[in-house]
ROLUMLUM-37749 format. One record per atom (N, C-alpha, C): residue in one letter; chain; atom name; x negated, y negated, z. Coordinates in Angstrom, 3 decimals, padded with zeros to 6 digits. Each point is the difference from the previous one (the first is absolute). Layout:
! residues N
aa | ch | at | east | north | up
A | A | CA | X | Y | Z
...
//
This chain:
! residues 202
aa | ch | at | east | north | up
X | A | N | -061.958 | -039.309 | 067.347
X | A | CA | 001.033 | -000.761 | -000.687
X | A | C | 001.355 | 000.698 | 000.033
X | A | N | 000.028 | 001.288 | 000.358
X | A | CA | 001.250 | 000.753 | -000.063
X | A | C | 001.079 | -000.634 | 000.866
X | A | N | -000.393 | -000.502 | 001.199
X | A | CA | 000.997 | -000.550 | 000.909
X | A | C | 000.658 | -001.244 | -000.566
X | A | N | -000.717 | -000.769 | -000.838
X | A | CA | 000.587 | -001.186 | -000.614
X | A | C | 001.145 | 000.396 | -000.915
X | A | N | -000.244 | 000.995 | -000.848
X | A | CA | 001.037 | 000.432 | -000.921
X | A | C | 001.145 | 000.685 | 000.733
X | A | N | -000.292 | 000.627 | 001.135
X | A | CA | 001.066 | 000.602 | 000.798
X | A | C | 000.939 | -001.067 | 000.542
X | A | N | -000.531 | -001.228 | 000.266
X | A | CA | 000.824 | -001.084 | 000.513
X | A | C | 000.757 | -000.738 | -001.101
X | A | N | -000.414 | 000.186 | -001.246
X | A | CA | 000.596 | -000.752 | -001.096
X | A | C | 001.504 | 000.201 | -000.117
X | A | N | 000.528 | 001.221 | 000.113
X | A | CA | 001.450 | 000.163 | -000.099
X | A | C | 000.767 | -000.763 | 001.075
X | A | N | -000.623 | -000.220 | 001.159
X | A | CA | 000.663 | -000.787 | 001.050
X | A | C | -000.136 | -001.498 | -000.255
X | A | N | -001.132 | -000.389 | -000.599
X | A | CA | -000.260 | -001.428 | -000.185
X | A | C | 000.757 | -000.598 | -001.181
X | A | N | 000.081 | 000.738 | -001.099
X | A | CA | 000.583 | -000.575 | -001.215
X | A | C | 001.455 | -000.447 | 000.167
X | A | N | 000.858 | 000.746 | 000.715
X | A | CA | 001.355 | -000.513 | 000.205
X | A | C | 000.022 | -001.329 | 000.769
X | A | N | -000.906 | -000.163 | 000.974
X | A | CA | -000.075 | -001.263 | 000.729
X | A | C | -000.467 | -001.126 | -000.912
X | A | N | -000.962 | 000.302 | -000.864
X | A | CA | -000.475 | -001.017 | -000.935
X | A | C | 001.105 | -000.394 | -000.974
X | A | N | 000.758 | 000.972 | -000.475
X | A | CA | 001.113 | -000.320 | -000.894
X | A | C | 001.024 | -000.882 | 000.708
X | A | N | 000.273 | 000.299 | 001.272
X | A | CA | 000.920 | -000.849 | 000.768
X | A | C | -000.546 | -001.412 | 000.137
X | A | N | -001.305 | -000.108 | 000.258
X | A | CA | -000.617 | -001.312 | 000.156
X | A | C | 000.088 | -000.801 | -001.297
X | A | N | -000.267 | 000.642 | -001.122
X | A | CA | 000.051 | -000.701 | -001.286
X | A | C | 001.433 | -000.373 | -000.365
X | A | N | 000.952 | 000.857 | 000.360
X | A | CA | 001.413 | -000.328 | -000.246
X | A | C | 000.415 | -001.203 | 000.837
X | A | N | -000.494 | -000.069 | 001.233
X | A | CA | 000.307 | -001.144 | 000.856
X | A | C | -000.638 | -001.265 | -000.555
X | A | N | -001.212 | 000.123 | -000.537
X | A | CA | -000.659 | -001.135 | -000.627
X | A | C | 000.780 | -000.466 | -001.227
X | A | N | 000.452 | 000.937 | -000.807
X | A | CA | 000.770 | -000.360 | -001.198
X | A | C | 001.283 | -000.731 | 000.376
X | A | N | 000.608 | 000.416 | 001.095
X | A | CA | 001.222 | -000.668 | 000.471
X | A | C | -000.258 | -001.463 | 000.335
X | A | N | -001.238 | -000.331 | 000.341
X | A | CA | -000.359 | -001.365 | 000.379
X | A | C | -000.742 | -000.744 | -001.117
X | A | N | 000.253 | 000.415 | -001.240
X | A | CA | -000.679 | -000.617 | -001.144
X | A | C | 000.253 | -001.500 | -000.065
X | A | N | 001.159 | -000.435 | 000.460
X | A | CA | 000.309 | -001.433 | -000.011
X | A | C | -000.932 | -000.802 | 000.890
X | A | N | -000.413 | 000.591 | 001.132
X | A | CA | -000.945 | -000.677 | 000.891
X | A | C | -001.342 | -000.169 | -000.711
X | A | N | -000.455 | 001.028 | -000.684
X | A | CA | -001.274 | -000.063 | -000.710
X | A | C | 000.034 | -001.073 | -001.077
X | A | N | 001.071 | -000.054 | -000.771
X | A | CA | 000.109 | -001.018 | -001.048
X | A | C | 000.034 | -001.399 | 000.602
X | A | N | 000.699 | -000.145 | 001.110
X | A | CA | 000.074 | -001.311 | 000.659
X | A | C | -001.360 | -000.420 | 000.534
X | A | N | -000.737 | 000.947 | 000.586
X | A | CA | -001.338 | -000.317 | 000.506
X | A | C | -000.941 | -000.363 | -001.143
X | A | N | 000.099 | 000.716 | -001.111
X | A | CA | -000.832 | -000.327 | -001.151
X | A | C | 000.276 | -001.399 | -000.505
X | A | N | 001.274 | -000.364 | -000.070
X | A | CA | 000.367 | -001.336 | -000.468
X | A | C | -000.485 | -001.072 | 000.964
X | A | N | 000.153 | 000.242 | 001.286
X | A | CA | -000.433 | -000.985 | 001.001
X | A | C | -001.520 | -000.144 | -000.001
X | A | N | -000.715 | 001.101 | -000.131
X | A | CA | -001.464 | -000.079 | -000.054
X | A | C | -000.466 | -000.738 | -001.241
X | A | N | 000.695 | 000.201 | -001.118
X | A | CA | -000.360 | -000.734 | -001.211
X | A | C | 000.140 | -001.498 | 000.237
X | A | N | 001.042 | -000.405 | 000.708
X | A | CA | 000.204 | -001.420 | 000.279
X | A | C | -001.035 | -000.528 | 000.994
X | A | N | -000.231 | 000.752 | 001.086
X | A | CA | -000.915 | -000.472 | 001.044
X | A | C | -001.445 | 000.015 | -000.488
X | A | N | -000.451 | 001.139 | -000.508
X | A | CA | -001.395 | 000.120 | -000.420
X | A | C | -000.258 | -000.772 | -001.289
X | A | N | 000.976 | 000.005 | -000.900
X | A | CA | -000.138 | -000.779 | -001.228
X | A | C | -000.056 | -001.490 | 000.262
X | A | N | 000.547 | -000.414 | 001.137
X | A | CA | -000.021 | -001.409 | 000.381
X | A | C | -001.157 | -000.369 | 000.901
X | A | N | -000.956 | 000.898 | 000.192
X | A | CA | -001.180 | -000.302 | 000.805
X | A | C | 000.068 | 000.467 | 001.432
X | A | N | 001.062 | 000.720 | 000.372
X | A | CA | 000.103 | 000.543 | 001.350
X | A | C | -000.823 | 001.268 | 000.141
X | A | N | 000.128 | 000.630 | 001.152
X | A | CA | -000.862 | 001.138 | 000.329
X | A | C | 000.818 | 001.122 | 000.616
X | A | N | -000.460 | 001.231 | -000.225
X | A | CA | 000.538 | 001.177 | 000.671
X | A | C | -001.035 | 000.512 | 000.989
X | A | N | 000.435 | 000.288 | 001.215
X | A | CA | -000.817 | 000.677 | 001.007
X | A | C | 000.610 | 001.377 | 000.228
X | A | N | -000.838 | 001.002 | 000.136
X | A | CA | 000.503 | 001.363 | 000.207
X | A | C | -000.798 | 000.681 | 001.093
X | A | N | 000.689 | 000.820 | 000.806
X | A | CA | -000.678 | 000.682 | 001.099
X | A | C | 000.662 | 001.336 | 000.277
X | A | N | -000.803 | 000.917 | 000.525
X | A | CA | 000.476 | 001.297 | 000.431
X | A | C | -001.112 | 000.698 | 000.762
X | A | N | 000.308 | 001.122 | 000.605
X | A | CA | -000.976 | 000.795 | 000.745
X | A | C | -000.205 | 001.346 | -000.687
X | A | N | -001.229 | 000.502 | 000.031
X | A | CA | -000.273 | 001.320 | -000.547
X | A | C | 000.298 | 000.073 | -001.490
X | A | N | 000.780 | 001.013 | -000.399
X | A | CA | 000.372 | 000.132 | -001.402
X | A | C | 000.747 | -001.213 | -000.514
X | A | N | 000.791 | -000.631 | 000.842
X | A | CA | 000.728 | -001.201 | -000.403
X | A | C | -000.942 | -001.169 | -000.242
X | A | N | -001.151 | -000.011 | 000.691
X | A | CA | -001.016 | -001.015 | -000.276
X | A | C | -000.523 | 000.169 | -001.420
X | A | N | -000.217 | 001.265 | -000.409
X | A | CA | -000.432 | 000.270 | -001.359
X | A | C | 001.025 | -000.464 | -001.021
X | A | N | 001.276 | 000.185 | 000.298
X | A | CA | 001.043 | -000.420 | -000.929
X | A | C | 000.110 | -001.523 | -000.052
X | A | N | -000.224 | -000.670 | 001.129
X | A | CA | -000.025 | -001.458 | -000.001
X | A | C | -001.120 | -000.505 | -000.896
X | A | N | -001.166 | 000.632 | 000.104
X | A | CA | -001.135 | -000.394 | -000.827
X | A | C | 000.262 | 000.330 | -001.471
X | A | N | 000.674 | 001.094 | -000.259
X | A | CA | 000.367 | 000.360 | -001.375
X | A | C | 000.888 | -001.093 | -000.603
X | A | N | 000.983 | -000.468 | 000.766
X | A | CA | 000.901 | -001.050 | -000.472
X | A | C | -000.771 | -001.268 | -000.358
X | A | N | -000.871 | -000.446 | 000.896
X | A | CA | -000.708 | -001.248 | -000.265
X | A | C | -000.982 | 000.150 | -001.161
X | A | N | -000.583 | 001.185 | -000.148
X | A | CA | -000.912 | 000.227 | -001.129
X | A | C | 000.733 | -000.141 | -001.330
X | A | N | 001.231 | 000.508 | -000.075
X | A | CA | 000.771 | -000.104 | -001.236
X | A | C | 000.350 | -001.452 | -000.315
X | A | N | 000.130 | -000.825 | 001.028
X | A | CA | 000.377 | -001.395 | -000.213
X | A | C | -001.197 | -000.870 | -000.360
X | A | N | -001.098 | 000.181 | 000.716
X | A | CA | -001.200 | -000.787 | -000.294
X | A | C | -000.615 | 000.454 | -001.323
X | A | N | 000.023 | 001.298 | -000.247
X | A | CA | -000.455 | 000.537 | -001.282
X | A | C | 001.145 | -000.085 | -001.000
X | A | N | 000.560 | 001.138 | -000.317
X | A | CA | 001.199 | 000.046 | -000.837
X | A | C | 000.641 | 001.360 | 000.204
X | A | N | 001.271 | 000.104 | -000.384
X | A | CA | 000.667 | 001.294 | 000.024
X | A | C | 000.008 | 000.579 | -001.412
X | A | N | 000.957 | -000.409 | -000.838
X | A | CA | 000.056 | 000.517 | -001.366
X | A | C | -000.187 | -001.083 | -001.054
X | A | N | 000.248 | -001.262 | 000.358
X | A | CA | -000.135 | -001.085 | -000.962
X | A | C | -001.469 | -000.338 | -000.200
X | A | N | -000.523 | 000.111 | -001.210
X | A | CA | -001.424 | -000.282 | -000.205
X | A | C | -000.302 | -001.492 | 000.111
X | A | N | -001.098 | -000.303 | 000.668
X | A | CA | -000.562 | -001.357 | 000.019
X | A | C | 000.916 | -001.067 | 000.589
X | A | N | 000.960 | 000.387 | 000.839
X | A | CA | 000.770 | -001.067 | 000.641
X | A | C | -000.867 | -000.658 | 001.061
X | A | N | 000.367 | -001.227 | 000.377
X | A | CA | -000.797 | -000.707 | 000.992
X | A | C | 000.113 | 000.678 | 001.363
X | A | N | -001.025 | -000.089 | 000.834
X | A | CA | 000.050 | 000.625 | 001.321
X | A | C | 000.975 | -000.728 | 000.920
X | A | N | 000.565 | 000.746 | 000.928
X | A | CA | 000.944 | -000.550 | 000.968
X | A | C | -000.596 | 000.140 | 001.394
X | A | N | 000.304 | -000.957 | 000.864
X | A | CA | -000.606 | -000.038 | 001.327
X | A | C | 000.654 | 001.022 | 000.934
X | A | N | -000.797 | 000.955 | 000.463
X | A | CA | 000.505 | 001.050 | 000.898
X | A | C | -001.144 | 000.501 | 000.871
X | A | N | 000.257 | 000.157 | 001.287
X | A | CA | -001.027 | 000.425 | 000.954
X | A | C | 000.522 | 001.187 | 000.799
X | A | N | -000.801 | 001.066 | 000.052
X | A | CA | 000.306 | 001.152 | 000.859
X | A | C | -000.660 | -000.234 | 001.354
X | A | N | 000.782 | -000.279 | 001.013
X | A | CA | -000.543 | -000.356 | 001.312
X | A | C | -000.731 | 001.164 | 000.650
X | A | N | 000.366 | 001.209 | -000.358
X | A | CA | -000.649 | 001.175 | 000.574
X | A | C | -001.378 | 000.259 | -000.588
X | A | N | -000.360 | -000.709 | -001.081
X | A | CA | -001.303 | 000.206 | -000.639
X | A | C | -001.074 | -000.940 | 000.539
X | A | N | 000.394 | -000.972 | 000.809
X | A | CA | -000.951 | -000.975 | 000.544
X | A | C | -000.651 | 000.587 | 001.256
X | A | N | -000.978 | 000.876 | -000.189
X | A | CA | -000.501 | 000.793 | 001.123
X | A | C | -000.709 | -000.836 | 001.065
X | A | N | -000.808 | -000.963 | -000.389
X | A | CA | -000.675 | -000.832 | 001.007
X | A | C | 001.014 | -000.822 | 000.790
X | A | N | 000.986 | -000.531 | -000.725
X | A | CA | 001.056 | -000.762 | 000.667
X | A | C | 000.804 | 000.887 | 000.934
X | A | N | 000.361 | 001.197 | -000.471
X | A | CA | 000.780 | 000.928 | 000.828
X | A | C | -000.727 | 000.335 | 001.298
X | A | N | -001.292 | 000.303 | -000.106
X | A | CA | -000.730 | 000.400 | 001.200
X | A | C | -000.244 | -001.181 | 000.929
X | A | N | -000.208 | -001.181 | -000.567
X | A | CA | -000.176 | -001.186 | 000.837
X | A | C | 001.275 | -000.315 | 000.774
X | A | N | 001.141 | 000.020 | -000.702
X | A | CA | 001.272 | -000.279 | 000.667
X | A | C | 000.310 | 001.089 | 001.017
X | A | N | -000.216 | 001.255 | -000.393
X | A | CA | 000.256 | 001.101 | 000.926
X | A | C | -000.837 | -000.106 | 001.253
X | A | N | -001.252 | -000.403 | -000.157
X | A | CA | -000.904 | -000.131 | 001.150
X | A | C | 000.389 | -001.166 | 000.897
X | A | N | 000.361 | -001.121 | -000.619
X | A | CA | 000.262 | -001.222 | 000.770
X | A | C | 001.432 | -000.132 | 000.498
X | A | N | 000.946 | 000.522 | -000.770
X | A | CA | 001.413 | -000.232 | 000.333
X | A | C | 000.806 | 001.284 | 000.194
X | A | N | -000.549 | 001.136 | -000.438
X | A | CA | 000.726 | 001.262 | 000.056
X | A | C | 000.552 | 000.365 | -001.370
X | A | N | 000.077 | 001.320 | -000.270
X | A | CA | 000.391 | 000.467 | -001.327
X | A | C | 001.437 | -000.362 | -000.346
X | A | N | 000.836 | -000.256 | 000.983
X | A | CA | 001.378 | -000.417 | -000.280
X | A | C | 000.043 | -001.291 | -000.808
X | A | N | -001.064 | -000.805 | 000.078
X | A | CA | -000.040 | -001.292 | -000.682
X | A | C | -000.779 | 000.053 | -001.319
X | A | N | -000.420 | 001.196 | -000.416
X | A | CA | -000.908 | 000.134 | -001.147
X | A | C | 000.558 | -000.619 | -001.276
X | A | N | 001.309 | 000.096 | -000.224
X | A | CA | 000.596 | -000.556 | -001.209
X | A | C | 000.651 | -001.361 | 000.253
X | A | N | 000.588 | -000.175 | 001.163
X | A | CA | 000.719 | -001.241 | 000.283
X | A | C | -000.913 | -001.219 | -000.119
X | A | N | -001.217 | 000.120 | 000.508
X | A | CA | -000.915 | -001.145 | -000.049
X | A | C | -000.388 | -000.319 | -001.456
X | A | N | -000.135 | 001.032 | -000.817
X | A | CA | -000.290 | -000.226 | -001.418
X | A | C | 001.191 | -000.629 | -000.720
X | A | N | 001.202 | 000.412 | 000.361
X | A | CA | 001.199 | -000.612 | -000.581
X | A | C | 000.022 | -001.492 | 000.312
X | A | N | -000.322 | -000.322 | 001.235
X | A | CA | -000.030 | -001.411 | 000.406
X | A | C | -001.075 | -000.766 | -000.763
X | A | N | -001.125 | 000.649 | -000.266
X | A | CA | -001.104 | -000.674 | -000.694
X | A | C | 000.268 | -000.181 | -001.491
X | A | N | 000.526 | 001.031 | -000.666
X | A | CA | 000.093 | -000.006 | -001.461
X | A | C | 001.380 | -000.329 | -000.544
X | A | N | 001.039 | 000.224 | 000.796
X | A | CA | 001.358 | -000.171 | -000.504
X | A | C | 000.442 | -001.450 | 000.000
X | A | N | 000.795 | -000.347 | -000.988
X | A | CA | 000.596 | -001.327 | -000.107
X | A | C | 001.500 | 000.162 | -000.192
X | A | N | 000.763 | -000.990 | 000.417
X | A | CA | 001.451 | 000.066 | -000.115
X | A | C | 000.390 | 000.347 | -001.443
X | A | N | 000.870 | 001.003 | -000.132
X | A | CA | 000.447 | 000.436 | -001.313
X | A | C | -000.786 | 001.158 | -000.567
X | A | N | -001.196 | 000.283 | 000.558
X | A | CA | -000.751 | 001.180 | -000.427
X | A | C | 000.755 | 001.272 | 000.405
X | A | N | -000.472 | 001.139 | -000.490
X | A | CA | 000.645 | 001.284 | 000.281
X | A | C | -000.941 | 000.889 | 000.805
X | A | N | 000.515 | 000.580 | 001.069
X | A | CA | -000.716 | 000.976 | 000.815
X | A | C | 000.677 | 001.347 | -000.167
X | A | N | -000.737 | 000.988 | -000.527
X | A | CA | 000.535 | 001.353 | -000.176
X | A | C | -000.649 | 000.908 | 001.031
X | A | N | 000.815 | 000.664 | 000.804
X | A | CA | -000.484 | 000.913 | 001.032
X | A | C | 000.413 | 001.414 | -000.359
X | A | N | -001.003 | 000.876 | -000.159
X | A | CA | 000.256 | 001.398 | -000.363
X | A | C | -000.216 | 000.875 | 001.229
X | A | N | 000.990 | 000.823 | 000.306
X | A | CA | -000.068 | 000.843 | 001.189
X | A | C | 000.981 | 001.149 | -000.146
X | A | N | -000.373 | 001.168 | 000.482
X | A | CA | 000.940 | 001.124 | -000.031
X | A | C | 000.893 | 000.009 | 001.236
X | A | N | -000.549 | -000.374 | 001.150
X | A | CA | 000.778 | 000.024 | 001.243
X | A | C | 000.745 | -001.305 | 000.253
X | A | N | -000.602 | -001.116 | -000.423
X | A | CA | 000.578 | -001.308 | 000.297
X | A | C | -000.183 | -000.422 | 001.439
X | A | N | -000.909 | 000.657 | 000.721
X | A | CA | -000.137 | -000.258 | 001.431
X | A | C | -001.386 | -000.488 | 000.421
X | A | N | -000.928 | -000.117 | -000.920
X | A | CA | -001.357 | -000.410 | 000.368
X | A | C | 000.006 | -001.431 | 000.537
X | A | N | -000.622 | -000.181 | 001.172
X | A | CA | 000.043 | -001.308 | 000.645
X | A | C | -000.691 | -001.082 | -000.830
X | A | N | -001.072 | 000.348 | -000.705
X | A | CA | -000.679 | -001.038 | -000.778
X | A | C | 000.859 | -000.472 | -001.172
X | A | N | 000.838 | 000.879 | -000.532
X | A | CA | 000.901 | -000.404 | -001.080
X | A | C | 001.209 | -000.762 | 000.533
X | A | N | 000.465 | 000.387 | 001.177
X | A | CA | 001.089 | -000.756 | 000.642
X | A | C | -000.447 | -001.438 | 000.257
X | A | N | -001.209 | -000.159 | 000.535
X | A | CA | -000.516 | -001.352 | 000.264
X | A | C | -000.219 | -000.765 | -001.305
X | A | N | -000.445 | 000.687 | -001.031
X | A | CA | -000.175 | -000.656 | -001.301
X | A | C | 001.338 | -000.508 | -000.524
X | A | N | 001.045 | 000.810 | 000.139
X | A | CA | 001.335 | -000.423 | -000.439
X | A | C | 000.480 | -001.208 | 000.795
X | A | N | -000.204 | 000.030 | 001.301
X | A | CA | 000.400 | -001.129 | 000.837
X | A | C | -000.732 | -001.270 | -000.410
X | A | N | -001.298 | 000.111 | -000.235
X | A | CA | -000.797 | -001.160 | -000.387
X | A | C | 000.395 | -000.488 | -001.388
X | A | N | 000.229 | 000.918 | -000.926
X | A | CA | 000.423 | -000.391 | -001.330
X | A | C | 001.288 | -000.800 | 000.023
X | A | N | 000.967 | 000.445 | 000.773
X | A | CA | 001.259 | -000.743 | 000.109
X | A | C | -000.231 | -001.375 | 000.619
X | A | N | -000.825 | -000.060 | 001.048
X | A | CA | -000.268 | -001.278 | 000.667
X | A | C | -000.704 | -000.987 | -000.925
X | A | N | -000.827 | 000.515 | -000.930
X | A | CA | -000.762 | -000.855 | -000.909
X | A | C | 000.760 | -000.316 | -001.289
X | A | N | 001.195 | 000.536 | -000.143
X | A | CA | 000.819 | -000.318 | -001.164
X | A | C | -000.264 | 000.848 | -001.228
X | A | N | -000.642 | 001.169 | 000.172
X | A | CA | -000.205 | 000.914 | -001.116
X | A | C | 001.253 | 000.846 | -000.203
X | A | N | 000.167 | 000.521 | -001.199
X | A | CA | 001.004 | 001.026 | -000.237
X | A | C | -000.593 | 001.332 | 000.446
X | A | N | 000.667 | 000.690 | 000.885
X | A | CA | -000.508 | 001.254 | 000.541
X | A | C | 000.788 | 001.159 | -000.601
X | A | N | -000.709 | 000.853 | -000.737
X | A | CA | 000.601 | 001.189 | -000.605
X | A | C | -000.610 | 001.241 | 000.641
X | A | N | 000.821 | 000.984 | 000.282
X | A | CA | -000.469 | 001.239 | 000.622
X | A | C | 000.303 | 001.186 | -000.896
X | A | N | -001.012 | 000.850 | -000.171
X | A | CA | 000.179 | 001.299 | -000.642
X | A | C | -000.223 | 001.036 | 001.086
X | A | N | 001.061 | 000.695 | 000.403
X | A | CA | -000.072 | 000.872 | 001.163
X | A | C | 000.601 | 001.373 | -000.291
X | A | N | -000.137 | 000.869 | 001.000
X | A | CA | 000.761 | 001.232 | 000.023
X | A | C | 001.406 | -000.296 | 000.487
X | A | N | 000.660 | 000.991 | 000.595
X | A | CA | 001.396 | -000.175 | 000.407
X | A | C | 000.198 | -001.230 | 000.888
X | A | N | 001.055 | -000.744 | -000.280
X | A | CA | 000.396 | -001.160 | 000.797
X | A | C | 001.271 | 000.372 | 000.775
X | A | N | 000.254 | -000.704 | 001.124
X | A | CA | -000.714 | -001.187 | 000.497
X | A | C | -001.325 | 000.353 | 000.668
X | A | N | -000.873 | -000.994 | -000.003
X | A | CA | -001.266 | 000.065 | 000.715
X | A | C | -000.449 | -001.431 | 000.265
X | A | N | -000.938 | -000.234 | 000.917
X | A | CA | -000.345 | -001.369 | 000.384
X | A | C | -000.492 | -000.888 | -001.138
X | A | N | -000.819 | 000.527 | -000.914
X | A | CA | -000.489 | -000.823 | -001.108
X | A | C | 001.157 | -000.357 | -000.940
X | A | N | 000.823 | 000.965 | -000.325
X | A | CA | 001.151 | -000.261 | -000.868
X | A | C | 000.939 | -001.030 | 000.621
X | A | N | 000.177 | 000.078 | 001.315
X | A | CA | 000.895 | -000.934 | 000.683
X | A | C | -000.490 | -001.440 | -000.105
X | A | N | -001.321 | -000.189 | -000.101
X | A | CA | -000.566 | -001.347 | -000.073
X | A | C | -000.108 | -000.525 | -001.424
X | A | N | 000.103 | 000.874 | -000.986
X | A | CA | -000.244 | -000.393 | -001.388
X | A | C | 001.200 | -000.723 | -000.599
X | A | N | -000.305 | -000.844 | -000.979
X | A | CA | 001.071 | -000.651 | -000.765
X | A | C | 000.649 | 000.991 | -000.960
X | A | N | -000.805 | 000.903 | -000.561
X | A | CA | 000.519 | 001.029 | -000.894
X | A | C | -000.746 | 001.298 | 000.264
X | A | N | 000.698 | 001.122 | -000.218
X | A | CA | -000.564 | 001.312 | 000.341
X | A | C | 000.227 | 000.975 | -001.147
X | A | N | -001.040 | 000.772 | -000.304
X | A | CA | 000.105 | 001.156 | -000.876
X | A | C | -000.321 | 001.211 | 000.870
X | A | N | 001.046 | 000.658 | 000.511
X | A | CA | -000.164 | 001.098 | 000.951
X | A | C | 000.267 | 001.329 | -000.695
X | A | N | -000.937 | 000.932 | 000.132
X | A | CA | 000.142 | 001.334 | -000.589
X | A | C | 000.479 | 000.949 | 001.098
X | A | N | 001.211 | 000.480 | -000.145
X | A | CA | 000.669 | 000.723 | 001.084
X | A | C | -000.212 | 001.512 | -000.121
X | A | N | -001.245 | 000.431 | 000.256
X | A | CA | -000.292 | 001.433 | 000.070
X | A | C | -000.918 | 000.258 | 001.198
X | A | N | 000.140 | 001.168 | 000.656
X | A | CA | -000.796 | 000.298 | 001.197
X | A | C | -001.368 | 000.594 | -000.337
X | A | N | -000.732 | -000.660 | -000.898
X | A | CA | -001.311 | 000.505 | -000.405
X | A | C | -000.910 | -001.186 | -000.283
X | A | N | -001.037 | -000.167 | 000.816
X | A | CA | -000.956 | -001.086 | -000.216
X | A | C | -000.625 | 000.104 | -001.388
X | A | N | -000.345 | 001.215 | -000.407
X | A | CA | -000.634 | 000.203 | -001.302
X | A | C | 000.910 | -000.434 | -001.136
X | A | N | 001.255 | 000.424 | 000.030
X | A | CA | 000.941 | -000.357 | -001.064
X | A | C | 000.266 | -001.497 | -000.018
X | A | N | 000.069 | -000.624 | 001.168
X | A | CA | 000.205 | -001.446 | 000.065
X | A | C | -001.168 | -000.721 | -000.671
X | A | N | -001.232 | 000.401 | 000.332
X | A | CA | -001.164 | -000.659 | -000.585
X | A | C | -000.048 | 000.202 | -001.511
X | A | N | 000.342 | 001.179 | -000.462
X | A | CA | -000.025 | 000.259 | -001.438
X | A | C | 001.048 | -000.844 | -000.724
X | A | N | 001.187 | -000.134 | 000.596
X | A | CA | 001.032 | -000.844 | -000.603
X | A | C | -000.414 | -001.474 | 000.038
X | A | N | -000.693 | -000.404 | 001.061
X | A | CA | -000.445 | -001.387 | 000.087
X | A | C | -001.021 | -000.331 | -001.085
X | A | N | -000.848 | 000.962 | -000.366
X | A | CA | -000.943 | -000.248 | -001.087
X | A | C | 000.743 | -000.200 | -001.321
X | A | N | 001.039 | 000.795 | -000.239
X | A | CA | 000.834 | -000.208 | -001.184
X | A | C | 000.626 | -001.391 | 000.048
X | A | N | 000.458 | -000.409 | 001.187
X | A | CA | 000.597 | -001.323 | 000.154
X | A | C | -001.002 | -001.109 | -000.301
X | A | N | -001.243 | 000.164 | 000.449
X | A | CA | -001.043 | -000.989 | -000.283
X | A | C | -000.157 | -000.177 | -001.505
X | A | N | -000.078 | 001.107 | -000.728
X | A | CA | -000.144 | -000.084 | -001.456
X | A | C | 001.238 | -000.630 | -000.639
X | A | N | 001.173 | 000.354 | 000.484
X | A | CA | 001.235 | -000.540 | -000.569
X | A | C | 000.114 | -001.501 | 000.246
X | A | N | -000.418 | -000.450 | 001.169
X | A | CA | 000.025 | -001.437 | 000.302
X | A | C | -000.950 | -000.746 | -000.930
X | A | N | -001.195 | 000.557 | -000.210
X | A | CA | -000.968 | -000.645 | -000.898
X | A | C | 000.537 | -000.056 | -001.429
X | A | N | 000.663 | 001.062 | -000.436
X | A | CA | 000.577 | 000.007 | -001.342
X | A | C | 001.100 | -001.048 | -000.120
X | A | N | 000.859 | -000.099 | 001.011
X | A | CA | 001.065 | -001.002 | -000.017
X | A | C | -000.573 | -001.413 | 000.005
X | A | N | -001.048 | -000.210 | 000.780
X | A | CA | -000.672 | -001.300 | 000.042
X | A | C | -000.530 | -000.382 | -001.377
X | A | N | -000.709 | 000.924 | -000.651
X | A | CA | -000.600 | -000.328 | -001.291
X | A | C | 001.058 | -000.228 | -001.069
X | A | N | 001.119 | 000.713 | 000.059
X | A | CA | 001.088 | -000.267 | -000.948
X | A | C | 000.517 | -001.417 | 000.179
X | A | N | 000.153 | -000.423 | 001.246
X | A | CA | 000.489 | -001.350 | 000.271
X | A | C | -001.003 | -001.060 | -000.432
X | A | N | -001.278 | 000.258 | 000.218
X | A | CA | -001.018 | -000.956 | -000.430
X | A | C | 000.003 | -000.158 | -001.513
X | A | N | 000.226 | 001.083 | -000.729
X | A | CA | 000.060 | -000.083 | -001.455
X | A | C | 001.148 | -000.902 | -000.446
X | A | N | 001.112 | 000.030 | 000.731
X | A | CA | 001.136 | -000.851 | -000.333
X | A | C | -000.244 | -001.452 | 000.403
X | A | N | -000.683 | -000.192 | 001.132
X | A | CA | -000.199 | -001.354 | 000.530
X | A | C | -001.081 | -000.773 | -000.730
X | A | N | -001.114 | 000.656 | -000.322
X | A | CA | -001.141 | -000.736 | -000.531
X | A | C | -000.781 | 000.845 | -001.013
X | A | N | 000.616 | 000.359 | -001.120
X | A | CA | -000.679 | 000.878 | -000.960
X | A | C | -001.312 | -000.563 | -000.517
X | A | N | -000.103 | -001.308 | -000.124
X | A | CA | -001.226 | -000.595 | -000.549
X | A | C | -001.171 | 000.097 | 000.962
X | A | N | 000.277 | 000.174 | 001.302
X | A | CA | -001.064 | -000.012 | 000.986
X | A | C | -000.514 | 001.397 | 000.321
X | A | N | 000.712 | 001.033 | -000.446
X | A | CA | -000.402 | 001.344 | 000.365
X | A | C | -001.353 | 000.383 | -000.589
X | A | N | -000.367 | -000.630 | -001.083
X | A | CA | -001.266 | 000.343 | -000.638
X | A | C | -001.173 | -000.813 | 000.521
X | A | N | 000.249 | -000.892 | 000.944
X | A | CA | -001.089 | -000.794 | 000.561
X | A | C | -001.005 | 000.907 | 000.706
X | A | N | -001.249 | -000.260 | -000.162
X | A | CA | -001.039 | 000.685 | 000.727
X | A | C | -000.657 | -001.032 | 000.889
X | A | N | 000.138 | 000.167 | 001.307
X | A | CA | -000.509 | -001.005 | 000.944
X | A | C | -001.416 | 000.367 | 000.398
//
């Protein structure tokens, strides 16, 4: 474990930079929370995708929405982590190639006006680029959470939350904070929009 702590003095300044960059974009987080409250509160759906650690963060986001974040007993919201559909992923990868692993799911599950969130540190993964292209073609709102921009996924997105630090680890850690902040903003908006419905148990 000694080597981990030896790296900490180098990592913490990058993490602080990443969090400062995230704080600078607080308006984007509040706007996304408000839009998700409108879309999901109105019966729409969120789709989320990423690779590797970003796949885990996509699944974390959808778990907070289908379950709950901090508001007790609010009704569940429709959200699917495309990276968690393992049988679907392997079937599409086998039949069409891994570049299509998310795009085909976007086409299947997405409806005009739904939200597609793509999490990536590089912004260059071909399967996420294709997902963004398909989301736009199908009329979804495409949001990207990326590392430094410009990058191909950010270029295709309608809105971008880009963390401008040269560290994959710091970007992912800031993105997890962003996921929690978006969920908090969403639940605040839902409390304002439909306070009587938050206690529904479906």
